[in-house]
All heavy atoms as TSV, in Angstrom:
chain	resi	resn	atom	element	x	y	z
A	1	MET	N	N	23.896	33.829	-76.238
A	1	MET	CA	C	23.446	32.632	-76.674
A	1	MET	C	C	23.410	31.627	-75.510
A	1	MET	O	O	24.279	31.645	-74.698
A	1	MET	CB	C	24.315	32.134	-77.810
A	1	MET	CG	C	23.843	30.732	-78.355
A	1	MET	SD	S	25.234	29.947	-79.110
A	1	MET	CE	C	24.822	28.316	-78.654
A	2	GLY	N	N	22.381	30.787	-75.530
A	2	GLY	CA	C	22.306	29.766	-74.540
A	2	GLY	C	C	21.557	28.556	-75.167
A	2	GLY	O	O	20.852	28.739	-76.018
A	3	GLN	N	N	21.820	27.371	-74.698
A	3	GLN	CA	C	21.157	26.235	-75.143
A	3	GLN	C	C	20.888	25.274	-74.064
A	3	GLN	O	O	21.727	25.014	-73.188
A	3	GLN	CB	C	21.995	25.506	-76.318
A	3	GLN	CG	C	21.245	24.385	-76.912
A	3	GLN	CD	C	21.871	23.920	-78.209
A	3	GLN	OE1	O	22.808	24.561	-78.698
A	3	GLN	NE2	N	21.399	22.896	-78.753
A	4	ASP	N	N	19.728	24.665	-74.050
A	4	ASP	CA	C	19.355	23.631	-72.993
A	4	ASP	C	C	18.393	22.735	-73.588
A	4	ASP	O	O	17.589	23.101	-74.468
A	4	ASP	CB	C	18.815	24.381	-71.773
A	4	ASP	CG	C	18.930	23.489	-70.535
A	4	ASP	OD1	O	18.397	22.305	-70.579
A	4	ASP	OD2	O	19.487	23.952	-69.473
A	5	ILE	N	N	18.435	21.473	-73.168
A	5	ILE	CA	C	17.502	20.451	-73.672
A	5	ILE	C	C	16.104	20.574	-72.968
A	5	ILE	O	O	15.079	20.246	-73.505
A	5	ILE	CB	C	18.082	19.028	-73.452
A	5	ILE	CG1	C	17.328	18.021	-74.303
A	5	ILE	CG2	C	18.165	18.702	-72.022
A	5	ILE	CD1	C	18.077	16.726	-74.424
A	6	ASP	N	N	16.136	21.170	-71.828
A	6	ASP	CA	C	14.884	21.270	-70.948
A	6	ASP	C	C	14.253	22.621	-71.317
A	6	ASP	O	O	14.877	23.699	-71.143
A	6	ASP	CB	C	15.244	21.202	-69.432
A	6	ASP	CG	C	14.035	21.350	-68.621
A	6	ASP	OD1	O	12.876	20.857	-69.014
A	6	ASP	OD2	O	14.119	21.934	-67.500
A	7	GLU	N	N	12.971	22.601	-71.723
A	7	GLU	CA	C	12.272	23.798	-72.141
A	7	GLU	C	C	12.041	24.711	-70.959
A	7	GLU	O	O	12.099	26.021	-71.137
A	7	GLU	CB	C	10.978	23.363	-72.744
A	7	GLU	CG	C	10.277	24.561	-73.471
A	7	GLU	CD	C	9.083	24.154	-74.317
A	7	GLU	OE1	O	9.079	23.042	-74.865
A	7	GLU	OE2	O	8.112	24.923	-74.364
A	8	VAL	N	N	11.853	24.243	-69.750
A	8	VAL	CA	C	11.602	25.064	-68.630
A	8	VAL	C	C	12.839	25.827	-68.230
A	8	VAL	O	O	12.872	27.076	-67.997
A	8	VAL	CB	C	11.148	24.278	-67.378
A	8	VAL	CG1	C	11.058	25.114	-66.104
A	8	VAL	CG2	C	9.836	23.663	-67.667
A	9	ALA	N	N	14.056	25.237	-68.314
A	9	ALA	CA	C	15.333	25.957	-68.013
A	9	ALA	C	C	15.603	26.956	-69.127
A	9	ALA	O	O	16.134	28.013	-68.812
A	9	ALA	CB	C	16.470	24.896	-67.917
A	10	ALA	N	N	15.315	26.565	-70.329
A	10	ALA	CA	C	15.514	27.519	-71.446
A	10	ALA	C	C	14.599	28.767	-71.315
A	10	ALA	O	O	15.064	29.859	-71.524
A	10	ALA	CB	C	15.224	26.852	-72.764
A	11	MET	N	N	13.376	28.505	-70.862
A	11	MET	CA	C	12.451	29.662	-70.706
A	11	MET	C	C	12.989	30.573	-69.570
A	11	MET	O	O	12.868	31.812	-69.654
A	11	MET	CB	C	11.079	29.181	-70.316
A	11	MET	CG	C	10.036	30.258	-70.173
A	11	MET	SD	S	9.842	31.369	-71.584
A	11	MET	CE	C	8.877	30.323	-72.704
A	12	MET	N	N	13.506	29.986	-68.487
A	12	MET	CA	C	14.058	30.840	-67.372
A	12	MET	C	C	15.189	31.746	-67.852
A	12	MET	O	O	15.316	32.877	-67.572
A	12	MET	CB	C	14.466	29.958	-66.180
A	12	MET	CG	C	13.315	29.347	-65.439
A	12	MET	SD	S	13.855	28.486	-63.898
A	12	MET	CE	C	14.891	27.234	-64.544
A	13	ALA	N	N	16.056	31.103	-68.684
A	13	ALA	CA	C	17.226	31.955	-69.208
A	13	ALA	C	C	16.629	32.986	-70.215
A	13	ALA	O	O	17.152	34.098	-70.227
A	13	ALA	CB	C	18.149	30.960	-70.005
A	14	TYR	N	N	15.663	32.624	-71.028
A	14	TYR	CA	C	15.063	33.585	-71.938
A	14	TYR	C	C	14.464	34.742	-71.227
A	14	TYR	O	O	14.707	35.965	-71.553
A	14	TYR	CB	C	14.017	32.931	-72.794
A	14	TYR	CG	C	13.315	33.921	-73.716
A	14	TYR	CD1	C	13.883	34.298	-74.915
A	14	TYR	CD2	C	12.074	34.386	-73.336
A	14	TYR	CE1	C	13.161	35.164	-75.740
A	14	TYR	CE2	C	11.376	35.279	-74.112
A	14	TYR	CZ	C	11.882	35.696	-75.334
A	14	TYR	OH	O	11.271	36.561	-76.088
A	15	ILE	N	N	13.722	34.487	-70.181
A	15	ILE	CA	C	13.113	35.590	-69.342
A	15	ILE	C	C	14.229	36.477	-68.711
A	15	ILE	O	O	14.067	37.641	-68.758
A	15	ILE	CB	C	12.195	35.012	-68.310
A	15	ILE	CG1	C	10.956	34.415	-68.984
A	15	ILE	CG2	C	11.828	36.025	-67.265
A	15	ILE	CD1	C	10.102	33.560	-68.088
A	16	GLN	N	N	15.244	35.852	-68.136
A	16	GLN	CA	C	16.318	36.619	-67.536
A	16	GLN	C	C	17.064	37.535	-68.552
A	16	GLN	O	O	17.220	38.730	-68.249
A	16	GLN	CB	C	17.265	35.629	-66.842
A	16	GLN	CG	C	18.347	36.293	-66.025
A	16	GLN	CD	C	17.775	36.988	-64.751
A	16	GLN	OE1	O	16.750	36.521	-64.206
A	16	GLN	NE2	N	18.359	38.038	-64.289
A	17	LEU	N	N	17.354	36.968	-69.743
A	17	LEU	CA	C	18.079	37.780	-70.694
A	17	LEU	C	C	17.091	38.919	-71.216
A	17	LEU	O	O	17.592	40.056	-71.406
A	17	LEU	CB	C	18.484	36.940	-71.918
A	17	LEU	CG	C	19.632	36.046	-71.741
A	17	LEU	CD1	C	19.848	35.158	-72.991
A	17	LEU	CD2	C	20.870	36.834	-71.471
A	18	SER	N	N	15.829	38.588	-71.369
A	18	SER	CA	C	14.922	39.670	-71.772
A	18	SER	C	C	14.751	40.760	-70.793
A	18	SER	O	O	14.763	41.937	-71.149
A	18	SER	CB	C	13.570	39.005	-72.116
A	18	SER	OG	O	13.658	38.102	-73.110
A	19	LEU	N	N	14.635	40.418	-69.522
A	19	LEU	CA	C	14.492	41.417	-68.485
A	19	LEU	C	C	15.713	42.263	-68.311
A	19	LEU	O	O	15.635	43.478	-67.980
A	19	LEU	CB	C	14.184	40.784	-67.129
A	19	LEU	CG	C	12.747	40.205	-67.032
A	19	LEU	CD1	C	12.573	39.435	-65.737
A	19	LEU	CD2	C	11.665	41.261	-67.233
A	20	LEU	N	N	16.914	41.788	-68.532
A	20	LEU	CA	C	18.172	42.443	-68.471
A	20	LEU	C	C	18.425	43.307	-69.738
A	20	LEU	O	O	19.334	44.145	-69.739
A	20	LEU	CB	C	19.331	41.482	-68.270
A	20	LEU	CG	C	19.388	40.865	-66.914
A	20	LEU	CD1	C	20.476	39.737	-66.826
A	20	LEU	CD2	C	19.568	41.910	-65.735
A	21	GLY	N	N	17.682	43.087	-70.771
A	21	GLY	CA	C	17.807	43.869	-72.024
A	21	GLY	C	C	19.022	43.376	-72.847
A	21	GLY	O	O	19.605	44.140	-73.584
A	22	CYS	N	N	19.333	42.129	-72.741
A	22	CYS	CA	C	20.500	41.584	-73.460
A	22	CYS	C	C	20.023	41.104	-74.841
A	22	CYS	O	O	19.070	40.357	-74.948
A	22	CYS	CB	C	21.135	40.359	-72.703
A	22	CYS	SG	S	21.832	40.805	-71.195
A	23	PRO	N	N	20.732	41.469	-75.976
A	23	PRO	CA	C	20.436	40.919	-77.262
A	23	PRO	C	C	21.072	39.570	-77.305
A	23	PRO	O	O	22.206	39.292	-77.018
A	23	PRO	CB	C	21.062	41.819	-78.280
A	23	PRO	CG	C	22.204	42.521	-77.470
A	23	PRO	CD	C	21.727	42.567	-75.984
A	24	GLY	N	N	20.237	38.575	-77.736
A	24	GLY	CA	C	20.721	37.189	-77.794
A	24	GLY	C	C	19.570	36.230	-78.100
A	24	GLY	O	O	18.513	36.676	-78.502
A	25	TYR	N	N	19.860	34.991	-78.096
A	25	TYR	CA	C	18.837	33.986	-78.340
A	25	TYR	C	C	19.072	32.763	-77.444
A	25	TYR	O	O	20.218	32.514	-76.942
A	25	TYR	CB	C	18.902	33.534	-79.778
A	25	TYR	CG	C	20.230	33.060	-80.277
A	25	TYR	CD1	C	20.596	31.759	-80.167
A	25	TYR	CD2	C	21.084	33.949	-80.840
A	25	TYR	CE1	C	21.811	31.315	-80.624
A	25	TYR	CE2	C	22.385	33.542	-81.330
A	25	TYR	CZ	C	22.687	32.218	-81.195
A	25	TYR	OH	O	23.892	31.808	-81.697
A	26	ILE	N	N	18.070	31.989	-77.277
A	26	ILE	CA	C	18.142	30.793	-76.554
A	26	ILE	C	C	17.637	29.617	-77.478
A	26	ILE	O	O	16.651	29.808	-78.199
A	26	ILE	CB	C	17.202	30.801	-75.324
A	26	ILE	CG1	C	17.529	31.878	-74.329
A	26	ILE	CG2	C	17.111	29.418	-74.588
A	26	ILE	CD1	C	18.921	31.720	-73.677
A	27	ILE	N	N	18.355	28.521	-77.474
A	27	ILE	CA	C	18.048	27.401	-78.267
A	27	ILE	C	C	17.578	26.230	-77.378
A	27	ILE	O	O	18.226	25.912	-76.369
A	27	ILE	CB	C	19.229	26.905	-79.138
A	27	ILE	CG1	C	19.703	28.033	-80.045
A	27	ILE	CG2	C	18.888	25.652	-79.888
A	27	ILE	CD1	C	20.956	27.775	-80.742
A	28	VAL	N	N	16.391	25.628	-77.708
A	28	VAL	CA	C	15.966	24.580	-77.019
A	28	VAL	C	C	16.253	23.245	-77.832
A	28	VAL	O	O	15.755	23.154	-78.995
A	28	VAL	CB	C	14.390	24.593	-76.705
A	28	VAL	CG1	C	13.915	23.362	-76.043
A	28	VAL	CG2	C	14.011	25.854	-76.010
A	29	GLY	N	N	17.146	22.396	-77.307
A	29	GLY	CA	C	17.641	21.322	-78.035
A	29	GLY	C	C	18.818	20.659	-77.388
A	29	GLY	O	O	19.414	21.270	-76.524
A	30	ASN	N	N	19.202	19.523	-77.856
A	30	ASN	CA	C	20.313	18.726	-77.364
A	30	ASN	C	C	21.574	19.251	-78.049
A	30	ASN	O	O	21.819	19.039	-79.279
A	30	ASN	CB	C	20.086	17.233	-77.593
A	30	ASN	CG	C	21.174	16.417	-76.972
A	30	ASN	OD1	O	22.200	16.898	-76.542
A	30	ASN	ND2	N	20.920	15.155	-76.861
A	31	SER	N	N	22.428	19.973	-77.331
A	31	SER	CA	C	23.620	20.495	-77.924
A	31	SER	C	C	24.705	19.513	-78.278
A	31	SER	O	O	25.578	19.799	-79.048
A	31	SER	CB	C	24.255	21.566	-76.962
A	31	SER	OG	O	24.680	20.996	-75.764
A	32	LEU	N	N	24.632	18.308	-77.737
A	32	LEU	CA	C	25.613	17.268	-77.996
A	32	LEU	C	C	25.255	16.510	-79.252
A	32	LEU	O	O	26.120	16.077	-79.992
A	32	LEU	CB	C	25.700	16.284	-76.835
A	32	LEU	CG	C	26.257	16.906	-75.499
A	32	LEU	CD1	C	26.286	15.811	-74.427
A	32	LEU	CD2	C	27.686	17.438	-75.669
A	33	LYS	N	N	23.986	16.352	-79.494
A	33	LYS	CA	C	23.517	15.542	-80.656
A	33	LYS	C	C	23.067	16.382	-81.805
A	33	LYS	O	O	23.387	16.067	-82.926
A	33	LYS	CB	C	22.350	14.729	-80.199
A	33	LYS	CG	C	21.921	13.640	-81.206
A	33	LYS	CD	C	20.835	12.679	-80.636
A	33	LYS	CE	C	19.530	13.339	-80.993
A	33	LYS	NZ	N	18.430	12.431	-80.732
A	34	ASP	N	N	22.350	17.493	-81.605
A	34	ASP	CA	C	21.758	18.323	-82.656
A	34	ASP	C	C	22.247	19.707	-82.594
A	34	ASP	O	O	21.860	20.586	-81.812
A	34	ASP	CB	C	20.233	18.340	-82.543
A	34	ASP	CG	C	19.653	16.947	-82.506
A	34	ASP	OD1	O	20.079	16.121	-83.366
A	34	ASP	OD2	O	18.784	16.644	-81.685
A	35	MET	N	N	23.241	20.098	-83.490
A	35	MET	CA	C	23.709	21.473	-83.554
A	35	MET	C	C	22.752	22.287	-84.380
A	35	MET	O	O	22.162	21.812	-85.379
A	35	MET	CB	C	25.083	21.443	-84.209
A	35	MET	CG	C	26.125	20.665	-83.425
A	35	MET	SD	S	26.397	21.377	-81.739
A	35	MET	CE	C	27.050	22.928	-82.066
A	36	PRO	N	N	22.563	23.567	-84.026
A	36	PRO	CA	C	21.718	24.464	-84.752
A	36	PRO	C	C	22.273	24.779	-86.151
A	36	PRO	O	O	23.490	24.787	-86.392
A	36	PRO	CB	C	21.622	25.737	-83.961
A	36	PRO	CG	C	22.798	25.672	-83.079
A	36	PRO	CD	C	23.195	24.210	-82.865
A	37	ASP	N	N	21.393	24.957	-87.167
A	37	ASP	CA	C	21.830	25.300	-88.528
A	37	ASP	C	C	22.023	26.801	-88.639
A	37	ASP	O	O	21.491	27.594	-87.874
A	37	ASP	CB	C	20.740	24.862	-89.513
A	37	ASP	CG	C	20.702	23.380	-89.671
A	37	ASP	OD1	O	21.679	22.686	-89.315
A	37	ASP	OD2	O	19.664	22.844	-90.106
A	38	GLY	N	N	22.726	27.229	-89.659
A	38	GLY	CA	C	22.945	28.654	-89.911
A	38	GLY	C	C	24.221	29.211	-89.263
A	38	GLY	O	O	24.986	28.441	-88.778
A	39	HIS	N	N	24.385	30.474	-89.401
A	39	HIS	CA	C	25.536	31.180	-88.848
A	39	HIS	C	C	25.453	31.136	-87.284
A	39	HIS	O	O	24.394	31.081	-86.738
A	39	HIS	CB	C	25.521	32.655	-89.318
A	39	HIS	CG	C	26.772	33.376	-89.014
A	39	HIS	ND1	N	26.895	34.050	-87.878
A	39	HIS	CD2	C	27.853	33.587	-89.743
A	39	HIS	CE1	C	28.135	34.632	-87.860
A	39	HIS	NE2	N	28.712	34.354	-88.925
A	40	VAL	N	N	26.615	31.146	-86.691
A	40	VAL	CA	C	26.671	31.044	-85.256
A	40	VAL	C	C	25.957	32.192	-84.567
A	40	VAL	O	O	25.373	32.003	-83.522
A	40	VAL	CB	C	28.158	30.920	-84.742
A	40	VAL	CG1	C	28.888	32.201	-85.058
A	40	VAL	CG2	C	28.235	30.554	-83.307
A	41	LEU	N	N	25.973	33.398	-85.132
A	41	LEU	CA	C	25.280	34.457	-84.519
A	41	LEU	C	C	23.775	34.538	-84.896
A	41	LEU	O	O	22.992	35.194	-84.201
A	41	LEU	CB	C	25.936	35.855	-84.900
A	41	LEU	CG	C	27.307	36.139	-84.361
A	41	LEU	CD1	C	27.831	37.395	-85.007
A	41	LEU	CD2	C	27.263	36.231	-82.892
A	42	PHE	N	N	23.430	33.901	-85.898
A	42	PHE	CA	C	22.047	33.941	-86.415
A	42	PHE	C	C	21.563	32.541	-86.755
A	42	PHE	O	O	21.426	32.152	-87.959
A	42	PHE	CB	C	21.976	34.804	-87.648
A	42	PHE	CG	C	22.536	36.155	-87.354
A	42	PHE	CD1	C	23.796	36.530	-87.939
A	42	PHE	CD2	C	21.989	37.011	-86.464
A	42	PHE	CE1	C	24.292	37.806	-87.704
A	42	PHE	CE2	C	22.540	38.294	-86.216
A	42	PHE	CZ	C	23.681	38.645	-86.779
A	43	PRO	N	N	21.341	31.599	-85.804
A	43	PRO	CA	C	20.902	30.242	-86.138
A	43	PRO	C	C	19.471	30.230	-86.629
A	43	PRO	O	O	18.782	31.188	-86.459
A	43	PRO	CB	C	21.047	29.578	-84.802
A	43	PRO	CG	C	20.792	30.642	-83.727
A	43	PRO	CD	C	21.399	31.866	-84.401
A	44	LYS	N	N	19.126	29.071	-87.252
A	44	LYS	CA	C	17.820	28.889	-87.785
A	44	LYS	C	C	17.040	27.771	-87.050
A	44	LYS	O	O	17.701	26.891	-86.509
A	44	LYS	CB	C	17.845	28.558	-89.206
A	44	LYS	CG	C	18.535	29.475	-90.116
A	44	LYS	CD	C	18.706	28.962	-91.552
A	44	LYS	CE	C	19.455	29.994	-92.366
A	44	LYS	NZ	N	19.804	29.387	-93.678
A	45	ASP	N	N	15.801	27.901	-86.958
A	45	ASP	CA	C	15.038	26.801	-86.397
A	45	ASP	C	C	15.093	25.567	-87.247
A	45	ASP	O	O	15.115	25.612	-88.424
A	45	ASP	CB	C	13.468	27.200	-86.270
A	45	ASP	CG	C	13.176	28.166	-85.185
A	45	ASP	OD1	O	13.918	28.006	-84.163
A	45	ASP	OD2	O	12.151	28.828	-85.272
A	46	THR	N	N	15.172	24.441	-86.504
A	46	THR	CA	C	15.197	23.082	-87.210
A	46	THR	C	C	14.176	22.229	-86.467
A	46	THR	O	O	13.577	22.625	-85.459
A	46	THR	CB	C	16.519	22.460	-87.210
A	46	THR	OG1	O	16.949	22.197	-85.828
A	46	THR	CG2	C	17.598	23.327	-87.883
A	47	GLU	N	N	14.070	21.011	-86.965
A	47	GLU	CA	C	13.141	20.055	-86.274
A	47	GLU	C	C	13.675	19.701	-84.846
A	47	GLU	O	O	12.930	19.543	-83.934
A	47	GLU	CB	C	13.085	18.706	-87.079
A	47	GLU	CG	C	11.776	18.573	-87.754
A	47	GLU	CD	C	11.827	17.260	-88.563
A	47	GLU	OE1	O	11.978	16.186	-87.911
A	47	GLU	OE2	O	11.495	17.255	-89.716
A	48	GLN	N	N	14.984	19.647	-84.680
A	48	GLN	CA	C	15.539	19.339	-83.409
A	48	GLN	C	C	15.835	20.550	-82.555
A	48	GLN	O	O	15.878	20.310	-81.299
A	48	GLN	CB	C	16.872	18.634	-83.640
A	48	GLN	CG	C	16.870	17.313	-84.399
A	48	GLN	CD	C	16.761	17.484	-85.902
A	48	GLN	OE1	O	17.088	18.527	-86.413
A	48	GLN	NE2	N	16.400	16.426	-86.627
A	49	CYS	N	N	15.983	21.682	-83.066
A	49	CYS	CA	C	16.348	22.809	-82.293
A	49	CYS	C	C	15.325	23.985	-82.556
A	49	CYS	O	O	15.072	24.310	-83.657
A	49	CYS	CB	C	17.756	23.364	-82.667
A	49	CYS	SG	S	19.053	22.141	-82.297
A	50	GLU	N	N	14.821	24.626	-81.412
A	50	GLU	CA	C	13.911	25.663	-81.483
A	50	GLU	C	C	14.659	26.970	-80.995
A	50	GLU	O	O	15.273	26.835	-79.951
A	50	GLU	CB	C	12.705	25.412	-80.571
A	50	GLU	CG	C	11.598	26.376	-80.700
A	50	GLU	CD	C	10.445	26.009	-79.828
A	50	GLU	OE1	O	10.382	24.847	-79.345
A	50	GLU	OE2	O	9.634	26.905	-79.620
A	51	VAL	N	N	14.662	28.059	-81.756
A	51	VAL	CA	C	15.421	29.234	-81.438
A	51	VAL	C	C	14.413	30.290	-80.979
A	51	VAL	O	O	13.419	30.649	-81.632
A	51	VAL	CB	C	16.198	29.776	-82.707
A	51	VAL	CG1	C	16.923	31.030	-82.358
A	51	VAL	CG2	C	17.153	28.697	-83.160
A	52	TRP	N	N	14.766	30.906	-79.795
A	52	TRP	CA	C	13.927	31.995	-79.218
A	52	TRP	C	C	14.786	33.215	-79.185
A	52	TRP	O	O	15.797	33.330	-78.515
A	52	TRP	CB	C	13.495	31.690	-77.800
A	52	TRP	CG	C	12.639	30.450	-77.656
A	52	TRP	CD1	C	11.879	29.843	-78.609
A	52	TRP	CD2	C	12.418	29.741	-76.491
A	52	TRP	NE1	N	11.207	28.788	-78.094
A	52	TRP	CE2	C	11.456	28.654	-76.770
A	52	TRP	CE3	C	12.806	29.949	-75.150
A	52	TRP	CZ2	C	11.090	27.780	-75.795
A	52	TRP	CZ3	C	12.400	28.973	-74.250
A	52	TRP	CH2	C	11.531	27.990	-74.567
A	53	LEU	N	N	14.399	34.274	-79.938
A	53	LEU	CA	C	15.147	35.552	-80.000
A	53	LEU	C	C	14.657	36.467	-78.877
A	53	LEU	O	O	13.382	36.602	-78.667
A	53	LEU	CB	C	14.989	36.273	-81.310
A	53	LEU	CG	C	15.370	35.552	-82.575
A	53	LEU	CD1	C	15.084	36.416	-83.816
A	53	LEU	CD2	C	16.802	35.130	-82.478
A	54	THR	N	N	15.538	37.086	-78.116
A	54	THR	CA	C	15.129	38.036	-77.116
A	54	THR	C	C	14.595	39.322	-77.761
A	54	THR	O	O	14.962	39.599	-78.965
A	54	THR	CB	C	16.263	38.380	-76.128
A	54	THR	OG1	O	17.361	39.023	-76.911
A	54	THR	CG2	C	16.818	37.165	-75.510
A	55	PRO	N	N	13.781	40.076	-77.039
A	55	PRO	CA	C	13.293	41.323	-77.716
A	55	PRO	C	C	14.355	42.264	-78.180
A	55	PRO	O	O	14.171	42.924	-79.259
A	55	PRO	CB	C	12.483	41.968	-76.610
A	55	PRO	CG	C	12.068	40.749	-75.697
A	55	PRO	CD	C	13.181	39.873	-75.780
A	56	MET	N	N	15.406	42.395	-77.516
A	56	MET	CA	C	16.571	43.358	-77.876
A	56	MET	C	C	17.216	42.831	-79.163
A	56	MET	O	O	17.717	43.555	-79.946
A	56	MET	CB	C	17.564	43.499	-76.801
A	56	MET	CG	C	17.071	44.376	-75.605
A	56	MET	SD	S	16.639	46.038	-76.151
A	56	MET	CE	C	18.248	46.725	-76.468
A	57	PHE	N	N	17.209	41.496	-79.349
A	57	PHE	CA	C	17.850	40.933	-80.578
A	57	PHE	C	C	17.015	41.140	-81.798
A	57	PHE	O	O	17.466	41.016	-82.881
A	57	PHE	CB	C	18.055	39.430	-80.309
A	57	PHE	CG	C	19.110	38.799	-81.272
A	57	PHE	CD1	C	20.361	39.116	-81.206
A	57	PHE	CD2	C	18.697	37.778	-82.180
A	57	PHE	CE1	C	21.307	38.588	-81.989
A	57	PHE	CE2	C	19.620	37.248	-82.992
A	57	PHE	CZ	C	20.949	37.628	-82.916
A	58	ALA	N	N	15.799	41.496	-81.547
A	58	ALA	CA	C	14.756	41.736	-82.685
A	58	ALA	C	C	14.744	43.280	-83.039
A	58	ALA	O	O	13.886	43.591	-83.770
A	58	ALA	CB	C	13.444	41.235	-82.284
A	59	THR	N	N	15.612	44.079	-82.510
A	59	THR	CA	C	15.653	45.465	-82.847
A	59	THR	C	C	16.182	45.733	-84.186
A	59	THR	O	O	16.743	44.795	-84.894
A	59	THR	CB	C	16.511	46.302	-81.771
A	59	THR	OG1	O	17.855	45.738	-81.776
A	59	THR	CG2	C	15.922	46.259	-80.418
A	60	ASP	N	N	16.097	46.966	-84.723
A	60	ASP	CA	C	16.471	47.308	-86.114
A	60	ASP	C	C	17.958	46.935	-86.400
A	60	ASP	O	O	18.217	46.419	-87.443
A	60	ASP	CB	C	16.201	48.767	-86.366
A	60	ASP	CG	C	14.743	49.059	-86.338
A	60	ASP	OD1	O	13.902	48.196	-86.469
A	60	ASP	OD2	O	14.376	50.264	-86.174
A	61	ILE	N	N	18.850	47.289	-85.515
A	61	ILE	CA	C	20.239	47.078	-85.854
A	61	ILE	C	C	20.559	45.595	-86.013
A	61	ILE	O	O	21.363	45.150	-86.852
A	61	ILE	CB	C	21.207	47.686	-84.786
A	61	ILE	CG1	C	22.571	47.619	-85.252
A	61	ILE	CG2	C	21.072	46.991	-83.414
A	61	ILE	CD1	C	23.486	48.651	-84.683
A	62	TRP	N	N	19.948	44.698	-85.160
A	62	TRP	CA	C	20.212	43.247	-85.345
A	62	TRP	C	C	19.492	42.715	-86.521
A	62	TRP	O	O	20.031	41.791	-87.156
A	62	TRP	CB	C	19.829	42.600	-83.988
A	62	TRP	CG	C	20.784	42.809	-82.937
A	62	TRP	CD1	C	20.671	43.727	-81.893
A	62	TRP	CD2	C	22.044	42.228	-82.766
A	62	TRP	NE1	N	21.748	43.717	-81.159
A	62	TRP	CE2	C	22.697	42.779	-81.660
A	62	TRP	CE3	C	22.815	41.278	-83.532
A	62	TRP	CZ2	C	23.908	42.395	-81.211
A	62	TRP	CZ3	C	24.052	40.951	-83.104
A	62	TRP	CH2	C	24.647	41.550	-81.948
A	63	GLU	N	N	18.349	43.240	-86.878
A	63	GLU	CA	C	17.659	42.816	-88.132
A	63	GLU	C	C	18.547	43.106	-89.330
A	63	GLU	O	O	18.681	42.303	-90.254
A	63	GLU	CB	C	16.318	43.434	-88.232
A	63	GLU	CG	C	15.343	42.849	-87.297
A	63	GLU	CD	C	13.917	43.430	-87.538
A	63	GLU	OE1	O	13.635	43.848	-88.677
A	63	GLU	OE2	O	13.079	43.336	-86.602
A	64	LYS	N	N	19.190	44.299	-89.336
A	64	LYS	CA	C	20.099	44.725	-90.462
A	64	LYS	C	C	21.278	43.750	-90.502
A	64	LYS	O	O	21.681	43.321	-91.508
A	64	LYS	CB	C	20.486	46.144	-90.310
A	64	LYS	CG	C	21.442	46.576	-91.454
A	64	LYS	CD	C	21.782	47.970	-91.325
A	64	LYS	CE	C	22.684	48.536	-92.338
A	64	LYS	NZ	N	23.520	47.639	-93.083
A	65	ARG	N	N	21.825	43.494	-89.344
A	65	ARG	CA	C	22.999	42.488	-89.251
A	65	ARG	C	C	22.640	41.197	-89.773
A	65	ARG	O	O	23.416	40.537	-90.496
A	65	ARG	CB	C	23.586	42.454	-87.921
A	65	ARG	CG	C	24.265	43.796	-87.514
A	65	ARG	CD	C	24.826	43.701	-86.035
A	65	ARG	NE	N	25.303	45.002	-85.618
A	65	ARG	CZ	C	25.782	45.224	-84.450
A	65	ARG	NH1	N	25.821	44.259	-83.592
A	65	ARG	NH2	N	26.255	46.432	-84.181
A	66	ARG	N	N	21.395	40.712	-89.440
A	66	ARG	CA	C	21.005	39.319	-89.869
A	66	ARG	C	C	20.796	39.375	-91.342
A	66	ARG	O	O	21.157	38.484	-92.092
A	66	ARG	CB	C	19.749	38.909	-89.177
A	66	ARG	CG	C	19.873	38.417	-87.832
A	66	ARG	CD	C	18.592	37.657	-87.357
A	66	ARG	NE	N	17.520	38.545	-87.236
A	66	ARG	CZ	C	17.135	39.270	-86.242
A	66	ARG	NH1	N	17.925	39.282	-85.118
A	66	ARG	NH2	N	16.109	39.989	-86.206
A	67	ALA	N	N	20.217	40.442	-91.920
A	67	ALA	CA	C	19.970	40.538	-93.359
A	67	ALA	C	C	21.311	40.646	-94.141
A	67	ALA	O	O	21.416	39.998	-95.159
A	67	ALA	CB	C	19.091	41.805	-93.681
A	68	ASP	N	N	22.281	41.388	-93.551
A	68	ASP	CA	C	23.608	41.465	-94.229
A	68	ASP	C	C	24.273	40.126	-94.222
A	68	ASP	O	O	24.987	39.836	-95.165
A	68	ASP	CB	C	24.432	42.497	-93.511
A	68	ASP	CG	C	24.008	43.925	-93.758
A	68	ASP	OD1	O	23.222	44.150	-94.632
A	68	ASP	OD2	O	24.438	44.787	-92.995
A	69	ASN	N	N	24.099	39.351	-93.160
A	69	ASN	CA	C	24.739	38.127	-93.035
A	69	ASN	C	C	24.132	37.048	-94.020
A	69	ASN	O	O	24.835	36.185	-94.432
A	69	ASN	CB	C	24.653	37.552	-91.658
A	69	ASN	CG	C	25.421	36.375	-91.311
A	69	ASN	OD1	O	26.178	35.903	-92.222
A	69	ASN	ND2	N	25.304	35.795	-90.205
A	70	LEU	N	N	22.823	37.169	-94.338
A	70	LEU	CA	C	22.175	36.117	-95.248
A	70	LEU	C	C	22.588	36.422	-96.684
A	70	LEU	O	O	22.425	35.459	-97.516
A	70	LEU	CB	C	20.655	36.280	-95.082
A	70	LEU	CG	C	20.166	35.874	-93.702
A	70	LEU	CD1	C	18.637	36.152	-93.612
A	70	LEU	CD2	C	20.445	34.435	-93.431
A	71	LEU	N	N	23.159	37.523	-96.970
A	71	LEU	CA	C	23.588	37.717	-98.395
A	71	LEU	C	C	24.781	36.978	-98.816
A	71	LEU	O	O	25.521	36.441	-98.210
A	71	LEU	CB	C	23.824	39.276	-98.631
A	71	LEU	CG	C	22.608	40.181	-98.426
A	71	LEU	CD1	C	23.113	41.606	-98.571
A	71	LEU	CD2	C	21.551	39.854	-99.455
């Protein structure tokens, strides 16, 4: 997980995590003022925070974990 207010810095982190094959997500938003909604491992997009999932985080095992967590 990573969070940055600057979209360019967030995109660099997203690309790096994606190329390394790390499952995770990047949030674009102000971490001091606007906290992401949802579970800490599975945040949701809001008006203030945009969530980008890495390709490895979108694999079957993580989709199952997200579905189990939403129940």
